[in-house]
C-alpha positions as a printed Julia matrix, in Angstrom:
391×3 Matrix{Float64}:
 172.37   91.11   87.56
 174.91   93.55   86.56
 177.71   90.75   86.39
 178.62   89.59   83.36
 178.03   85.65   82.87
 181.44   84.97   81.89
 182.46   86.11   85.28
 179.57   85.05   87.3
 179.75   81.49   86.27
 183.5    81.12   87.79
 182.51   83.29   91.18
 179.6    81.96   91.7
 180.57   81.44   95.41
 180.77   84.86   95.8
 178.25   87.29   96.76
 178.24   90.92   94.45
 176.55   93.51   95.87
 175.94   96.98   94.32
 178.47   99.86   95.98
 177.32  102.52   97.83
 176.96  106.11   96.39
 179.24  107.24   99.1
 182.19  104.79   98.32
 181.41  105.02   94.82
 181.66  108.97   94.67
 184.88  108.32   96.64
 186.42  105.88   94.3
 185.57  108.28   91.08
 187.2   111.23   92.59
 190.37  109.55   92.92
 190.37  108.38   89.06
 190.01  111.89   88.17
 192.93  112.85   90.23
 195.18  109.89   89.27
 193.92  111.15   85.44
 194.59  114.87   86.05
 191.08  115.65   85.33
 189.24  118.48   86.65
 184.86  117.75   86.84
 182.59  119.66   89.05
 181.24  117.81   91.77
 177.76  117.62   90.79
 178.84  115.85   87.7
 180.73  113.51   89.14
 177.56  112.67   91.44
 175.42  112.66   88.16
 177.61  109.52   86.97
 177.38  108.14   90.19
 173.5   107.73   90.47
 173.13  107.3    86.6
 176.03  104.19   87.56
 173.12  102.59   90.01
 175.88  101.22   91.9
 177.66   99.41   89.53
 181.4   100.65   89.01
 181.81   99.38   85.33
 178.79  101.26   84.7
 179.71  104.57   86.5
 183.32  104.51   85.06
 182.09  104.22   81.2
 179.67  107.27   82.21
 182.62  109.14   83.61
 184.44  108.43   80.51
 181.93  109.89   78.31
 182.08  113.0    80.22
 185.42  113.27   80.56
 185.24  112.79   76.15
 182.69  116.01   76.31
 184.68  118.16   78.91
 187.79  118.42   76.13
 185.53  120.62   74.09
 183.98  122.72   76.51
 183.73  123.26   80.01
 180.88  120.64   81.26
 178.36  121.32   83.56
 175.06  119.79   85.59
 172.96  120.79   82.35
 175.4   119.24   79.6
 176.33  116.71   81.6
 172.69  115.74   82.22
 172.1   115.84   78.12
 175.18  113.85   77.2
 174.04  110.73   79.25
 170.73  110.9    78.15
 169.19  112.6    81.4
 166.39  115.93   81.6
 168.03  118.72   83.23
 167.53  120.75   86.39
 166.24  123.73   84.59
 164.54  121.6    81.94
 162.46  120.49   84.69
 161.77  123.68   86.17
 160.17  124.58   83.31
 158.08  121.52   82.58
 156.59  121.79   85.55
 156.18  125.16   85.82
 154.4   125.12   82.47
 152.14  122.2    84.38
 151.37  124.53   87.17
 150.23  127.47   84.17
 148.37  124.97   82.45
 150.68  125.65   79.29
 150.01  122.53   77.05
 151.56  124.06   74.26
 155.07  124.34   75.91
 154.56  120.4    76.97
 153.77  119.1    73.78
 156.93  120.82   72.13
 159.12  119.6    74.97
 157.76  116.09   73.99
 158.66  117.07   70.89
 161.77  117.96   71.7
 162.71  115.22   73.68
 161.65  112.47   70.94
 163.54  114.12   68.31
 166.68  114.18   70.7
 166.49  110.43   70.62
 165.97  110.39   74.36
 164.55  107.55   75.96
 160.55  108.28   77.14
 161.13  105.8    80.06
 164.0   107.54   81.44
 162.03  111.09   80.85
 159.44  109.98   82.96
 161.96  108.82   85.84
 163.4   112.33   85.48
 160.24  113.64   86.06
 159.12  111.02   88.89
 162.21  111.6    90.7
 162.17  115.44   90.7
 158.38  115.12   92.03
 159.8   112.67   95.0
 162.29  115.71   95.68
 159.6   118.57   95.49
 157.92  116.12   98.0
 160.23  115.67  100.42
 161.22  119.59  100.63
 157.51  120.47  101.17
 156.91  117.36  104.11
 160.57  117.6   105.92
 160.0   119.71  109.22
 163.2   121.09  109.5
 164.53  121.35  105.96
 167.39  118.7   106.21
 167.06  115.97  103.71
 168.44  114.59  100.71
 167.33  114.81   97.26
 168.17  112.51   94.8
 169.65  115.19   92.67
 172.49  118.24   93.36
 170.5   121.4    93.55
 172.07  124.86   93.75
 170.65  127.07   96.28
 168.78  129.32   93.45
 166.92  126.19   92.22
 166.2   124.18   95.6
 164.5   127.49   96.73
 162.37  127.36   93.54
 161.52  123.84   93.84
 160.19  124.01   96.97
 158.07  127.28   95.74
 156.76  125.31   93.27
 155.94  122.21   95.81
 153.99  124.48   98.24
 151.95  125.73   95.32
 151.5   122.37   94.11
 150.67  120.61   97.99
 151.18  117.64   98.99
 147.64  115.95   97.64
 148.56  117.39   94.34
 152.39  115.79   94.33
 151.06  112.43   95.3
 148.62  112.5    92.66
 151.05  113.25   90.24
 153.47  110.35   91.44
 150.77  108.1    90.65
 149.98  109.73   86.94
 153.71  109.54   86.45
 154.21  105.95   87.84
 150.6   104.74   85.23
 152.23  106.18   82.49
 155.8   104.78   83.07
 154.26  100.99   82.7
 151.99  102.2    79.63
 155.23  103.16   77.91
 155.83   99.65   77.59
 153.18   99.07   75.34
 152.94   99.3    71.58
 151.29  102.9    71.82
 152.81  106.13   70.29
 155.1   107.61   73.0
 154.27  111.21   71.87
 150.54  110.13   72.74
 150.96  108.73   76.27
 153.34  111.71   77.55
 151.12  114.1    75.92
 148.3   112.36   77.75
 150.2   112.19   81.16
 150.56  115.79   81.0
 146.92  116.65   80.42
 146.04  114.47   83.05
 148.69  116.1    85.61
 147.28  119.7    84.86
 143.89  118.29   85.47
 144.61  117.13   88.65
 145.97  120.72   90.15
 142.88  122.91   89.11
 141.5   124.86   91.77
 138.51  124.08   93.78
 135.22  125.96   92.41
 133.1   127.49   95.31
 133.51  127.15   98.81
 134.17  123.95  100.64
 131.26  122.76  102.68
 131.68  123.38  106.43
 132.02  120.07  108.39
 133.21  121.08  111.27
 131.61  120.67  114.7
 130.86  124.15  115.33
 129.69  124.92  111.73
 125.51  125.12  111.14
 123.84  121.82  110.49
 122.06  121.43  107.22
 118.57  119.17  108.05
 117.08  117.58  104.46
 113.13  117.52  105.53
 111.15  115.15  102.66
 106.99  115.24  103.07
 106.9   111.82  104.55
 109.94  112.15  106.79
 110.1   111.25  110.31
 111.62  113.45  112.99
 114.77  112.2   114.41
 113.64  112.05  118.04
 110.77  109.79  117.19
 112.86  107.19  115.69
 113.92  105.68  119.09
 114.04  102.38  119.71
 111.8   102.71  122.59
 109.23  105.07  124.07
 110.0   107.93  125.65
 109.79  108.24  129.13
 107.1   110.21  130.97
 105.47  110.8   134.28
 103.38  108.22  135.26
 100.4   110.69  135.19
 100.64  110.94  131.56
 100.23  107.86  129.44
 102.99  107.26  126.66
 102.77  108.73  123.54
 102.0   106.21  120.37
 104.56  106.38  118.09
 103.88  105.33  114.34
 106.28  105.4   111.73
 105.52  105.52  107.91
 107.55  103.43  106.21
 109.15  105.65  102.92
 107.73  104.59   99.5
 109.86  101.95   98.19
 112.05  102.93   95.09
 112.65  100.58   92.25
 116.15   99.29   92.4
 116.36   98.89   88.83
 118.83  101.3    87.05
 117.16  100.24   83.24
 117.05  102.85   81.19
 114.1   103.38   78.5
 114.72  103.87   75.13
 112.35  105.5    73.47
 113.56  106.66   69.55
 116.45  105.94   67.63
 118.35  109.03   69.16
 118.42  107.0    72.67
 119.6   104.22   70.88
 122.66  105.93   68.99
 123.56  107.93   72.26
 123.75  104.7    74.52
 125.63  102.7    71.56
 129.24  102.88   72.72
 127.3   101.15   76.04
 125.78   98.77   74.43
 129.51   97.77   72.33
 131.02   97.89   75.42
 128.68   94.83   77.55
 128.62   93.19   74.15
 132.82   93.32   73.84
 132.73   91.4    77.54
 130.18   88.83   76.12
 131.67   87.76   73.23
 134.57   89.33   70.88
 133.42   88.23   67.65
 130.07   89.94   67.9
 131.68   93.11   69.18
 133.8    93.3    65.87
 130.98   92.96   63.38
 129.2    95.57   65.07
 132.19   97.95   65.82
 133.11   98.64   61.58
 130.53   99.29   59.02
 127.29   99.06   61.24
 124.63  101.74   61.22
 121.24  102.1    62.77
 118.53  102.8    60.56
 115.11  102.5    62.55
 113.66  101.73   65.66
 110.11  101.34   65.63
 107.68   98.48   68.09
 110.54   97.65   70.32
 112.6    96.43   66.84
 115.61   98.12   65.99
 117.02   97.96   62.52
 120.79   97.44   61.77
 122.44   98.09   58.69
 125.51   96.32   58.04
 128.13   97.29   55.14
 128.21   94.05   53.38
 126.63   90.84   53.09
 129.82   88.64   54.25
 129.25   90.83   57.63
 125.83   89.85   57.93
 126.48   86.47   57.22
 128.81   85.81   60.13
 126.66   87.61   62.45
 123.17   85.44   61.66
 125.1    82.24   61.77
 127.3    82.8    64.81
 124.3    83.52   67.18
 125.09   87.33   67.25
 121.75   88.36   67.81
 121.26   86.87   71.41
 124.35   88.28   72.56
 123.24   91.51   71.08
 119.93   91.15   72.89
 121.1    90.18   75.96
 123.61   93.44   75.84
 120.48   95.8    75.58
 118.49   93.94   78.3
 121.09   94.26   80.71
 121.26   97.64   80.58
 118.05   99.01   79.04
 114.6    98.41   78.29
 112.23   98.75   75.04
 114.14   96.78   72.49
 112.49   93.48   71.82
 114.28   92.0    68.48
 116.09   93.16   65.55
 116.41   93.47   61.5
 119.24   93.45   59.42
 119.96   94.73   55.9
 123.14   95.45   53.81
 123.28   98.61   52.46
 119.31   99.48   53.43
 118.2    96.35   51.87
 116.1    94.08   54.32
 118.19   91.05   54.52
 116.02   88.04   54.18
 117.24   84.19   54.67
 114.42   82.99   52.59
 115.12   84.78   49.6
 118.35   84.56   47.37
 119.65   88.3    46.22
 117.7    88.35   42.84
 120.31   91.43   42.01
 123.32   88.74   41.7
 121.12   85.58   40.46
 118.77   87.41   37.75
 121.72   89.21   36.37
 123.58   88.59   33.5
 126.15   91.65   33.92
 127.21   90.82   37.23
 128.76   87.21   36.21
 132.03   88.57   35.01
 134.77   89.26   37.8
 135.29   92.88   36.28
 131.76   93.88   36.95
 131.4    91.91   40.59
 134.68   94.24   41.58
 133.4    97.25   40.32
 130.09   96.85   41.94
 131.88   95.14   45.27
 135.31   96.71   45.56
 134.71   99.86   43.88
 137.49   98.66   41.43
 137.95  101.07   38.32
 139.27   99.77   35.13
 142.41  101.41   34.09
 143.04   99.26   31.02
 142.27   96.33   29.23
 144.68   93.87   27.55
 143.47   91.54   24.59
 144.84   88.26   24.81
């Protein structure tokens, strides 16, 4: 895919393959030697990794690094910033803040990354690669593993210490969270919000367990929960217990436990119960009909609940008219009946005035003052007259 279409169309019978990192590293070293340019090996390795097996991309990145080295000595941290990656030291500080639950530091880091114009997805990939390196360093028995990045002895020791502090389970959860938010960055949501919520979830996952863990070993003590109508376990055998012929077999009768109602519906007693459960009702309505959910999501207030009838006030008459004409009342009642009991009907109003389909709004028809467009705009839309022009 990295071969441009012009070349691919003329060499379609050739099978192009990506170059291995070892071969590409040797090639870049030869290029640097022929050009009399000196760069640290870890910086050259960074260009190889960023090129992802493409000779052309790796040479292009190497050219950027050489241009940066003419002004000052380029180390790994500077090279990582030049090509838009996150440096090792910065990654260590970020994960230290996650472990210490320092959200303010993480928010500052996110703002700095976005202000520098770095790609948020590249940033999450760097975090994911670091988690991978931490995982293999912790899981390897002999310590002879190859990390995705080149670390010094001090950095690698610090990374291994962080990995032990988090644990294998915590690192696996981190990788799942990072992979999930990497996909979310494709959406239209602000990148800062996605990254900040990602760090909040990562901090929550590694909080230590509160209280002692239950003893599940075979030598531990067993806890037996006894209820009033429970039957001992030795009486629940399939057949009667064998006994000497001189003694009659005991008659065993097991009583059935009282049946528990399988209904999970909650009873709505007053208006406060409905207000607390309104979000669940709206979610149910959303799954049934999108239009009904849209009409109920904005400008709607719950005013009263008595004798099983819920009073709902709409912000304007247009929304109420759309609600009644579309048959949304049945959708709303079905959403209530699926999860709750107690609501049998509805009454609707506009701004506190009860709506009736048999009557026409007398305040509009009977008043001559509302006929003009100016008064109608002032009443319905809250318009204010700035000036009048005479024709």
